[in-house]
GUZA-411896 format. One record per residue (C-alpha): residue in one letter; x negated, z, y. Coordinates in pm, 1 decimal, padded with zeros to 6 digits, always signed. Layout:
BEGIN
<site resn="A" c1="X" c3="Z" c2="Y"/>
...
***
This chain:
BEGIN
<site resn="M" c1="-11453.0" c3="+09405.2" c2="+10413.4"/>
<site resn="T" c1="-11245.5" c3="+09120.1" c2="+10475.3"/>
<site resn="G" c1="-11077.9" c3="+09002.4" c2="+10823.6"/>
<site resn="N" c1="-10787.4" c3="+09144.5" c2="+10650.1"/>
<site resn="S" c1="-10791.0" c3="+09521.9" c2="+10623.3"/>
<site resn="K" c1="-10467.4" c3="+09578.5" c2="+10495.6"/>
<site resn="I" c1="-10344.2" c3="+09632.1" c2="+10135.7"/>
<site resn="L" c1="-09988.7" c3="+09675.8" c2="+09990.5"/>
<site resn="M" c1="-09896.1" c3="+09907.2" c2="+09742.0"/>
<site resn="V" c1="-09566.6" c3="+09827.2" c2="+09571.5"/>
<site resn="V" c1="-09407.6" c3="+10160.2" c2="+09416.5"/>
<site resn="T" c1="-09097.5" c3="+10210.5" c2="+09185.4"/>
<site resn="N" c1="-08747.7" c3="+10347.2" c2="+09317.4"/>
<site resn="G" c1="-08734.5" c3="+10552.0" c2="+09005.2"/>
<site resn="H" c1="-08446.3" c3="+10555.2" c2="+08742.5"/>
<site resn="T" c1="-08272.9" c3="+10812.9" c2="+08516.5"/>
<site resn="M" c1="-08334.2" c3="+10708.8" c2="+08158.9"/>
<site resn="E" c1="-08033.1" c3="+10742.9" c2="+07914.6"/>
<site resn="N" c1="-08237.7" c3="+11099.2" c2="+07799.3"/>
<site resn="G" c1="-08159.5" c3="+11236.3" c2="+08128.8"/>
<site resn="E" c1="-08506.3" c3="+11241.6" c2="+08202.6"/>
<site resn="L" c1="-08664.0" c3="+11075.5" c2="+08583.2"/>
<site resn="A" c1="-08844.4" c3="+10762.1" c2="+08504.8"/>
<site resn="G" c1="-09081.7" c3="+10765.6" c2="+08827.4"/>
<site resn="I" c1="-09429.7" c3="+10670.5" c2="+08964.3"/>
<site resn="W" c1="-09725.9" c3="+10805.6" c2="+08763.6"/>
<site resn="L" c1="-09864.7" c3="+10984.6" c2="+09079.4"/>
<site resn="T" c1="-10257.5" c3="+10961.8" c2="+08985.2"/>
<site resn="E" c1="-10212.5" c3="+10581.5" c2="+08925.0"/>
<site resn="F" c1="-10108.4" c3="+10579.2" c2="+09294.5"/>
<site resn="S" c1="-10314.3" c3="+10862.6" c2="+09457.8"/>
<site resn="E" c1="-10653.3" c3="+10757.6" c2="+09281.7"/>
<site resn="A" c1="-10605.8" c3="+10425.4" c2="+09429.4"/>
<site resn="Y" c1="-10491.7" c3="+10488.5" c2="+09740.6"/>
<site resn="L" c1="-10818.6" c3="+10731.1" c2="+09791.5"/>
<site resn="E" c1="-11040.7" c3="+10447.6" c2="+09696.6"/>
<site resn="F" c1="-10872.7" c3="+10218.4" c2="+09951.9"/>
<site resn="K" c1="-10904.3" c3="+10467.0" c2="+10205.4"/>
<site resn="K" c1="-11265.6" c3="+10524.6" c2="+10127.2"/>
<site resn="E" c1="-11352.2" c3="+10188.5" c2="+10161.7"/>
<site resn="G" c1="-11182.4" c3="+10182.4" c2="+10508.1"/>
<site resn="Y" c1="-10871.9" c3="+09940.6" c2="+10420.4"/>
<site resn="E" c1="-10521.7" c3="+10033.8" c2="+10572.0"/>
<site resn="V" c1="-10255.7" c3="+10084.4" c2="+10343.8"/>
<site resn="V" c1="-09894.9" c3="+10012.6" c2="+10352.2"/>
<site resn="V" c1="-09697.9" c3="+10168.2" c2="+10058.3"/>
<site resn="A" c1="-09323.5" c3="+09984.7" c2="+09995.5"/>
<site resn="R" c1="-09070.3" c3="+09988.5" c2="+09740.5"/>
<site resn="P" c1="-08772.2" c3="+09782.0" c2="+09675.1"/>
<site resn="K" c1="-08511.9" c3="+10007.4" c2="+09863.7"/>
<site resn="G" c1="-08763.2" c3="+10182.1" c2="+10129.5"/>
<site resn="G" c1="-08730.4" c3="+10544.8" c2="+10145.4"/>
<site resn="T" c1="-08870.4" c3="+10808.2" c2="+09874.8"/>
<site resn="S" c1="-09058.6" c3="+10693.5" c2="+09550.8"/>
<site resn="P" c1="-08979.2" c3="+10975.2" c2="+09313.2"/>
<site resn="V" c1="-09285.0" c3="+11105.4" c2="+09105.4"/>
<site resn="D" c1="-09287.4" c3="+11139.5" c2="+08719.5"/>
<site resn="P" c1="-09270.4" c3="+11518.5" c2="+08644.3"/>
<site resn="N" c1="-09483.8" c3="+11447.8" c2="+08318.6"/>
<site resn="S" c1="-09779.4" c3="+11322.0" c2="+08553.5"/>
<site resn="L" c1="-09808.8" c3="+11643.7" c2="+08754.2"/>
<site resn="T" c1="-10084.2" c3="+11793.8" c2="+08489.1"/>
<site resn="D" c1="-10329.7" c3="+12035.3" c2="+08548.6"/>
<site resn="D" c1="-10574.5" c3="+11737.5" c2="+08627.6"/>
<site resn="V" c1="-10398.1" c3="+11643.9" c2="+08923.5"/>
<site resn="T" c1="-10602.1" c3="+11752.0" c2="+09222.8"/>
<site resn="D" c1="-10496.7" c3="+11916.6" c2="+09541.9"/>
<site resn="E" c1="-10619.0" c3="+11553.1" c2="+09711.1"/>
<site resn="D" c1="-10396.3" c3="+11357.3" c2="+09487.6"/>
<site resn="K" c1="-10098.8" c3="+11565.1" c2="+09589.4"/>
<site resn="E" c1="-10149.7" c3="+11529.4" c2="+09947.4"/>
<site resn="A" c1="-10151.0" c3="+11123.8" c2="+09897.0"/>
<site resn="G" c1="-09834.3" c3="+11158.1" c2="+09728.4"/>
<site resn="K" c1="-09681.6" c3="+11267.6" c2="+10032.9"/>
<site resn="L" c1="-09710.8" c3="+10900.7" c2="+10135.3"/>
<site resn="L" c1="-09429.1" c3="+10841.0" c2="+09837.9"/>
<site resn="E" c1="-09176.6" c3="+11034.3" c2="+10020.0"/>
<site resn="N" c1="-09127.6" c3="+10769.9" c2="+10331.1"/>
<site resn="T" c1="-09202.2" c3="+10394.4" c2="+10215.6"/>
<site resn="K" c1="-09124.0" c3="+10089.7" c2="+10366.8"/>
<site resn="S" c1="-08867.6" c3="+09844.3" c2="+10195.5"/>
<site resn="L" c1="-08981.1" c3="+09535.9" c2="+10041.4"/>
<site resn="A" c1="-08725.5" c3="+09334.7" c2="+10249.2"/>
<site resn="D" c1="-08920.9" c3="+09412.0" c2="+10557.9"/>
<site resn="I" c1="-09256.9" c3="+09314.8" c2="+10431.7"/>
<site resn="S" c1="-09457.3" c3="+09010.9" c2="+10506.1"/>
<site resn="S" c1="-09724.7" c3="+08902.3" c2="+10281.8"/>
<site resn="Q" c1="-09932.3" c3="+08711.1" c2="+10564.5"/>
<site resn="E" c1="-10007.9" c3="+09069.9" c2="+10674.3"/>
<site resn="F" c1="-10225.3" c3="+09176.0" c2="+10405.7"/>
<site resn="A" c1="-10544.8" c3="+09091.1" c2="+10188.4"/>
<site resn="G" c1="-10381.9" c3="+09202.8" c2="+09849.1"/>
<site resn="M" c1="-10143.2" c3="+09389.6" c2="+09669.6"/>
<site resn="F" c1="-10190.8" c3="+09651.5" c2="+09446.4"/>
<site resn="V" c1="-09909.0" c3="+09801.2" c2="+09201.2"/>
<site resn="P" c1="-09931.6" c3="+10130.3" c2="+09050.1"/>
<site resn="G" c1="-09698.8" c3="+10203.6" c2="+08741.4"/>
<site resn="G" c1="-09482.5" c3="+10470.4" c2="+08596.7"/>
<site resn="H" c1="-09176.7" c3="+10405.6" c2="+08381.8"/>
<site resn="G" c1="-08959.1" c3="+10340.0" c2="+08676.5"/>
<site resn="T" c1="-09119.0" c3="+10008.2" c2="+08729.9"/>
<site resn="M" c1="-08965.3" c3="+09877.1" c2="+08412.9"/>
<site resn="F" c1="-08606.9" c3="+09925.8" c2="+08562.8"/>
<site resn="D" c1="-08646.5" c3="+09775.9" c2="+08924.4"/>
<site resn="F" c1="-08941.9" c3="+09559.7" c2="+08948.5"/>
<site resn="P" c1="-08823.5" c3="+09273.1" c2="+08712.8"/>
<site resn="D" c1="-08513.9" c3="+09181.0" c2="+08870.8"/>
<site resn="D" c1="-08620.8" c3="+09261.6" c2="+09258.7"/>
<site resn="T" c1="-08574.1" c3="+08935.6" c2="+09434.5"/>
<site resn="H" c1="-08807.3" c3="+09069.1" c2="+09734.4"/>
<site resn="L" c1="-09099.5" c3="+09164.7" c2="+09505.1"/>
<site resn="H" c1="-09051.5" c3="+08833.4" c2="+09352.5"/>
<site resn="R" c1="-09062.6" c3="+08658.9" c2="+09682.0"/>
<site resn="L" c1="-09411.9" c3="+08843.1" c2="+09771.4"/>
<site resn="L" c1="-09569.2" c3="+08786.1" c2="+09455.6"/>
<site resn="T" c1="-09515.4" c3="+08365.3" c2="+09480.9"/>
<site resn="E" c1="-09650.3" c3="+08398.4" c2="+09805.5"/>
<site resn="F" c1="-09939.6" c3="+08592.6" c2="+09722.1"/>
<site resn="A" c1="-10017.1" c3="+08406.4" c2="+09434.3"/>
<site resn="E" c1="-09941.1" c3="+08057.5" c2="+09603.7"/>
<site resn="D" c1="-10202.6" c3="+08161.6" c2="+09887.4"/>
<site resn="D" c1="-10457.8" c3="+08292.8" c2="+09638.0"/>
<site resn="K" c1="-10460.9" c3="+08668.2" c2="+09743.6"/>
<site resn="L" c1="-10553.2" c3="+08949.4" c2="+09511.4"/>
<site resn="I" c1="-10258.8" c3="+09074.4" c2="+09303.8"/>
<site resn="A" c1="-10340.1" c3="+09404.4" c2="+09078.9"/>
<site resn="A" c1="-10174.0" c3="+09604.0" c2="+08867.5"/>
<site resn="V" c1="-10196.1" c3="+09901.0" c2="+08631.8"/>
<site resn="C" c1="-10019.0" c3="+10051.1" c2="+08321.9"/>
<site resn="H" c1="-09652.0" c3="+09978.2" c2="+08362.4"/>
<site resn="G" c1="-09740.6" c3="+09817.2" c2="+08712.2"/>
<site resn="P" c1="-09724.8" c3="+09487.2" c2="+08553.3"/>
<site resn="A" c1="-09379.0" c3="+09503.2" c2="+08496.1"/>
<site resn="A" c1="-09377.7" c3="+09334.6" c2="+08850.3"/>
<site resn="L" c1="-09523.9" c3="+09036.9" c2="+08698.2"/>
<site resn="V" c1="-09245.1" c3="+08971.2" c2="+08465.6"/>
<site resn="G" c1="-09021.1" c3="+08837.7" c2="+08738.5"/>
<site resn="G" c1="-09312.5" c3="+08656.1" c2="+08915.7"/>
<site resn="K" c1="-09335.5" c3="+08270.3" c2="+08955.5"/>
<site resn="L" c1="-09518.6" c3="+08048.8" c2="+09094.5"/>
<site resn="K" c1="-09322.5" c3="+07747.3" c2="+09310.2"/>
<site resn="N" c1="-09347.7" c3="+07532.6" c2="+09010.1"/>
<site resn="G" c1="-09107.6" c3="+07776.1" c2="+08848.6"/>
<site resn="E" c1="-09395.8" c3="+07875.5" c2="+08576.5"/>
<site resn="P" c1="-09459.2" c3="+08275.7" c2="+08524.9"/>
<site resn="I" c1="-09733.4" c3="+08412.8" c2="+08731.9"/>
<site resn="V" c1="-09891.3" c3="+08536.2" c2="+08418.5"/>
<site resn="K" c1="-09850.2" c3="+08225.7" c2="+08208.9"/>
<site resn="G" c1="-10199.0" c3="+08139.4" c2="+08060.2"/>
<site resn="K" c1="-10356.3" c3="+08450.3" c2="+08226.6"/>
<site resn="R" c1="-10583.2" c3="+08702.0" c2="+08069.8"/>
<site resn="I" c1="-10399.6" c3="+09027.2" c2="+08147.4"/>
<site resn="T" c1="-10344.0" c3="+09385.7" c2="+08030.1"/>
<site resn="A" c1="-10097.8" c3="+09643.8" c2="+08057.9"/>
<site resn="F" c1="-09940.9" c3="+09971.0" c2="+07891.9"/>
<site resn="T" c1="-09932.2" c3="+09846.0" c2="+07543.1"/>
<site resn="D" c1="-09635.2" c3="+09832.2" c2="+07283.1"/>
<site resn="S" c1="-09849.9" c3="+10113.7" c2="+07083.7"/>
<site resn="E" c1="-09897.7" c3="+10330.0" c2="+07396.0"/>
<site resn="E" c1="-09532.9" c3="+10293.0" c2="+07464.9"/>
<site resn="K" c1="-09432.1" c3="+10412.5" c2="+07108.0"/>
<site resn="D" c1="-09674.4" c3="+10694.8" c2="+07144.4"/>
<site resn="T" c1="-09474.4" c3="+10827.4" c2="+07441.0"/>
<site resn="T" c1="-09172.2" c3="+10812.2" c2="+07230.4"/>
<site resn="L" c1="-08999.2" c3="+10644.8" c2="+07524.1"/>
<site resn="D" c1="-08988.3" c3="+10323.7" c2="+07376.8"/>
<site resn="K" c1="-08636.2" c3="+10344.7" c2="+07284.7"/>
<site resn="Y" c1="-08526.9" c3="+10422.4" c2="+07634.0"/>
<site resn="M" c1="-08690.1" c3="+10111.7" c2="+07784.5"/>
<site resn="P" c1="-08509.1" c3="+09791.9" c2="+07879.7"/>
<site resn="F" c1="-08790.0" c3="+09577.7" c2="+07699.6"/>
<site resn="L" c1="-09166.4" c3="+09636.0" c2="+07570.6"/>
<site resn="L" c1="-09420.9" c3="+09542.8" c2="+07850.0"/>
<site resn="E" c1="-09654.1" c3="+09406.2" c2="+07608.8"/>
<site resn="T" c1="-09414.6" c3="+09214.2" c2="+07409.2"/>
<site resn="K" c1="-09230.9" c3="+09047.6" c2="+07730.4"/>
<site resn="L" c1="-09575.7" c3="+08939.5" c2="+07923.3"/>
<site resn="R" c1="-09683.7" c3="+08778.5" c2="+07548.4"/>
<site resn="E" c1="-09336.3" c3="+08603.7" c2="+07563.4"/>
<site resn="L" c1="-09385.4" c3="+08492.2" c2="+07942.5"/>
<site resn="G" c1="-09713.7" c3="+08296.1" c2="+07801.3"/>
<site resn="A" c1="-09994.0" c3="+08570.8" c2="+07903.4"/>
<site resn="E" c1="-10295.9" c3="+08602.7" c2="+07693.9"/>
<site resn="F" c1="-10249.7" c3="+08957.0" c2="+07663.5"/>
<site resn="I" c1="-10560.5" c3="+09180.4" c2="+07572.6"/>
<site resn="A" c1="-10519.1" c3="+09523.8" c2="+07412.7"/>
<site resn="K" c1="-10759.7" c3="+09810.2" c2="+07368.9"/>
<site resn="D" c1="-10742.4" c3="+10147.1" c2="+07196.7"/>
<site resn="N" c1="-10464.0" c3="+10356.7" c2="+07311.9"/>
<site resn="W" c1="-10529.1" c3="+10554.0" c2="+07624.8"/>
<site resn="S" c1="-10884.0" c3="+10378.8" c2="+07647.8"/>
<site resn="G" c1="-10960.0" c3="+10271.5" c2="+08020.9"/>
<site resn="H" c1="-10944.2" c3="+09889.5" c2="+08003.7"/>
<site resn="I" c1="-10925.5" c3="+09619.4" c2="+08276.1"/>
<site resn="E" c1="-10882.8" c3="+09265.8" c2="+08280.3"/>
<site resn="V" c1="-10959.7" c3="+09009.6" c2="+08563.3"/>
<site resn="D" c1="-10856.1" c3="+08655.2" c2="+08552.3"/>
<site resn="G" c1="-10918.6" c3="+08479.1" c2="+08887.0"/>
<site resn="K" c1="-10730.2" c3="+08682.1" c2="+09153.0"/>
<site resn="L" c1="-10527.5" c3="+08873.4" c2="+08921.5"/>
<site resn="L" c1="-10659.0" c3="+09205.2" c2="+08824.5"/>
<site resn="T" c1="-10472.1" c3="+09438.1" c2="+08564.6"/>
<site resn="G" c1="-10515.9" c3="+09763.8" c2="+08406.3"/>
<site resn="Q" c1="-10402.6" c3="+09932.4" c2="+08058.2"/>
<site resn="N" c1="-10307.1" c3="+10262.4" c2="+08129.5"/>
<site resn="P" c1="-10350.1" c3="+10575.7" c2="+08366.5"/>
<site resn="Q" c1="-10722.0" c3="+10605.1" c2="+08263.2"/>
<site resn="S" c1="-10791.3" c3="+10284.0" c2="+08371.3"/>
<site resn="T" c1="-10693.5" c3="+10314.6" c2="+08733.0"/>
<site resn="I" c1="-10983.7" c3="+10411.9" c2="+08912.5"/>
<site resn="S" c1="-11198.9" c3="+10123.6" c2="+08770.6"/>
<site resn="L" c1="-10909.7" c3="+09859.2" c2="+08845.9"/>
<site resn="A" c1="-10930.1" c3="+10003.6" c2="+09213.8"/>
<site resn="K" c1="-11296.5" c3="+09970.1" c2="+09228.8"/>
<site resn="E" c1="-11281.5" c3="+09609.4" c2="+09122.0"/>
<site resn="F" c1="-10991.3" c3="+09541.4" c2="+09351.9"/>
<site resn="V" c1="-11218.2" c3="+09654.3" c2="+09624.9"/>
<site resn="R" c1="-11542.2" c3="+09448.6" c2="+09504.6"/>
<site resn="A" c1="-11295.2" c3="+09135.7" c2="+09511.3"/>
<site resn="L" c1="-11166.5" c3="+09208.8" c2="+09844.1"/>
<site resn="N" c1="-11507.6" c3="+09260.5" c2="+09994.7"/>
<site resn="A" c1="-11676.4" c3="+08956.4" c2="+09836.9"/>
***
């Protein structure tokens, strides 16, 4: 373990879509990563742009969700505000997804500040599924997008169309990341897939969460 044993997990405020459904956090993308970090002895701080409760997407509460997942999910009921977070406290940032991230992450100035600081300080940044929506607004001090020239993945346009929620999204994540100059790598829909480019780690979908969390821990421990 590194000298700094704290991990920042950034979660969505949530958003009600035009179809009336809640776009929240995908529970297992949070819980599976959180449980992996705790197992390895890391302290985890959970924050969102506004603080308070991060709502869970009801579609993520499937039969595969365990009691352990649900117990971890209780941490989403009382998160810190990103305005109160200092990047100096943390060894790395992990961003779970859920459709809610598409609405609040791209324009949040406190999240952008933290991303710039983490990137410029060469700290680990990881994001899974819709979590890379955080990277849409992330820039280096020179003004270039954090993702420019980086080999990454995220929830693909094809997977979004599979959900039939594409028409309710403010943009398609794969398309947007490509427009920002990322070298986007897409695999088959719903197949586990992660990409590592230096200190930037990304996972394509919920099926990629555990492998991404393990790679994140491996990189922290290196």
